[in-house]
N, C-alpha and C positions, 0 to 999 in steps of 0.2 A: 505493499498500500504505501503509495509516495504522496499524494493529496485526495483526501477522501470527499466524496461529497453528502457525507452524512451529514445530517441537521443538528444532531444531538449526540452529545459525547457516549451515551448509552447504546446509538446506533454505530457509532464509531468502533466502542469495543465489539459490537457482533462482527464486525470486519476482520478484528486483529488475530494475525497468527498465534493460535491456542499456545504455543509454544512462548509467545512472548506476553500472553494476556497476564499471567499471575504477577511479573514484574511491574507492568504497566499499570496493573490495577492498586497494588502497592505503592508506587508513583503519585497515583490518582489517590488513595486516602489521605497521604502525608500533605499535598496540595492543597484538598477542603480541609484538614484539621488546621491549616495555618491560613488560608485564605478563605473558607467558607466555604458553602456550596453555592451561594447564589452568585458566586465570583465566576462559575465553571459556565462555558459555554464554548462552542465551534468557532475558528478564528482561524482562516488560512487551510482549510480542511485538517486542522486537528485541533485537540481538545487544549483549550488556553484558558488562562485565569486572569481577569479582569476587575481590577478592584473599584467600589463607586469613587465617581469623579473621576475616575482616569479613563481615557480613549484606548490605550494600548494594552496588552497584556504585560502581566509581571512576571509570568511563567507558561511555558507551553511544552509540550511534549508531543513524539511523532514515531511511528513505525515506519521507517522507511525500506528500500528493499535490502540493503544492506548492512543497517543499522538502525539504533534505535537512538533519537535524538531529545536530549532535554534543551530546553530554550531558557537560559536564566538571565535576568536583569543585568546589564552590564555595569550596574553600581554593586551588584553582590559577587559577581564571578570574581572580581580581585580579591575579593576577602576570603577568598578559598582558593587561592593562587597555588599555595604549597599542595593541597591537597588534589589539585587538578592538574598539577606540572605533566605527570607522566601519562596523561589522558589524551584523546585525540579531540582537541577543542578549537574554538573560533574564539573569535570576539565575544561571544554570548552563547552558543551552540557547545554542547557535550555531545558528542559522539561514543556509542557503545557498539561492539561488531555483535556480542554474546549478552542477552541478558542478564545471567548472573555475574557478569563485570559492574554492574550498577551497585553502589554501593548506597543503600538505604538510609544509612544512619547519613553520611555528605548529602543526601539529598533534603532529609531532615532538618540539617541544620543552614542547607540554602535557604529552604522555604521559610525557617525562623528568621534568618535575616531578612528576606524578600517581605514578609509580613510586617517588619520594622519601617520599612521604606517610607518615606514621607512621599506627598505627589509629587510629581515633576509637574514643573509651572513652566 
């Protein structure tokens, strides 16, 4: 799945590779715990979390053909530079070739920091 046409996150999950689904559900649970269920919606064909008053997502994730991608705020990414140093990353993207490579404790810490962000003006 590259860019889904699903209109809800639940519909998106219905399309996910069953081998990836458990870890993606865990990522979703962490995001909802820190950012709230009301922040969850589809954006650019993937699950995204947009806080009240913001226009852009502060977090998103996707199941690509070759990897799972997590999209973290560019303000949170540098806070975890040491933990991310050995991973395949971009400015705000973190890519994992295998679901078991995703460190859910790190995701939890990044979501906690994301929840603390002030609104971008």
